[in-house]
N, C-alpha and C positions, 0 to 999 in steps of 0.2 A: 529566616529559618534557622541561624545560628543564633542570636539572641535570643531566641525562643530556648532553644538547647544548652544555652549556659544557663536561663533562668532556670531549665529542671533542674541542670545541676546543681545549682545554688540552695534551690528548696530541700533536693536529699541530702546534701550535704546539711544544713540545717536542722534537718531530723533525725541525722543519724543514719542515714542509709547509703552514704559515699561507699563504694564501693561492690556493694548489693545489688546485681541487675536485677530490677521489677521482675516480674514476672510477665511471662506473655499469653495471653488468651485464647483461644483452638480460631477467631478470625484471623487474631496478627499474625499465626503458624501458617496457616489457610494461603494467605496473603502471599508469604514466604515463600510456598511451595509452587504457587502459578509463578511468582518472580524467577523460582529457579528453574522449571518449566519452561515457560516464556524466553528467559534468557536475558531480562529487563527489570531494571526495577522501576518500582512508581514512582517514585520519589523524583528521580531524573527524568521523567518523563514530559511532565514543569503541567502538567494536570492531575495532579496529585488523588486531589478532593475528589474528582467525577471515578475515576477508576478505583479509591477507595470504598466508593457508594454503590458502587458496580458491582465488586466482590462480595463488601457484605451483601446485596441482591442474590446473586449467585451461590454464594453459603448459604442465604436461608433454604434458596430451592433444593439444598444438598437434601438428598435420605439420610435416616439416622444412622443408619451402615458406613453409606461415605464420610458423613461427621465424626464417627468414632475414633477413628487413629486419631484427627486433630485434636478433639479431645481429650485422648490420652495422652498426648505429651502436653498440654496446655497442665495436664493435673500434676504430670510428672515435675510442669518446671515450675508447679506452684509450692510441689515438694521441696525440690533442689533450695526454691526462694526461705521455703521456711527454715532449712534445714542449715543454710549459709548466714541466716537473721542468727538464728540460737547460737551458731557458733561466734558471731560479729559481738554480742550483746555478752557471749564469758568471757572474750579477750578483752571486750571495753572494761568490762567487772573486775578482770586481776589485775589490767592496767592502774584502775581508779584504786585499789587494793593496795597496790605496789607504790604511787603514790602517795599515800594516804599513811601507809609504814614509816615511809622515808620522810614526809611530815612527821610524822610523831615523833620521830626516831631524834630527827634536827631539831626538834623541838624540847626533849628529854636533854640532848645534847646540852643544849644554847642551856637552861637550867642548869643542868650540874655542874656547869661550871661556872654560873651566877653563885650554886648556893654551899660550892668547895671554894673559891674565891672569899666568901662568908665565911665559913668557917675556920677556914684554916688562917683568916686573919685574926681570930681572937686567943 
């Protein structure tokens, strides 16, 4: 389980998603709701796959009205995710722009030093 979690984290870092928690689906939110109601976590029970399947079946039997709160929360979480991704992209773009400007400045300074030595020696 820990190796799988580390693999996912590495994949997120490779895609540039580090630091932004992916959005939760309505079923995931329902699962958390059930865990909070029972006071037990499905992952700690040792039968996580069976519990997840039972929760999926139970969620499928919910009426549209019963599902609505979970779907609204999932939609809000998707908006949160998109907002954080846009912010992250802006931050990374600003960092790249600053780095490029610093590199350009350093190159211009080095070129100016070389040019100044040649011009001053004549």
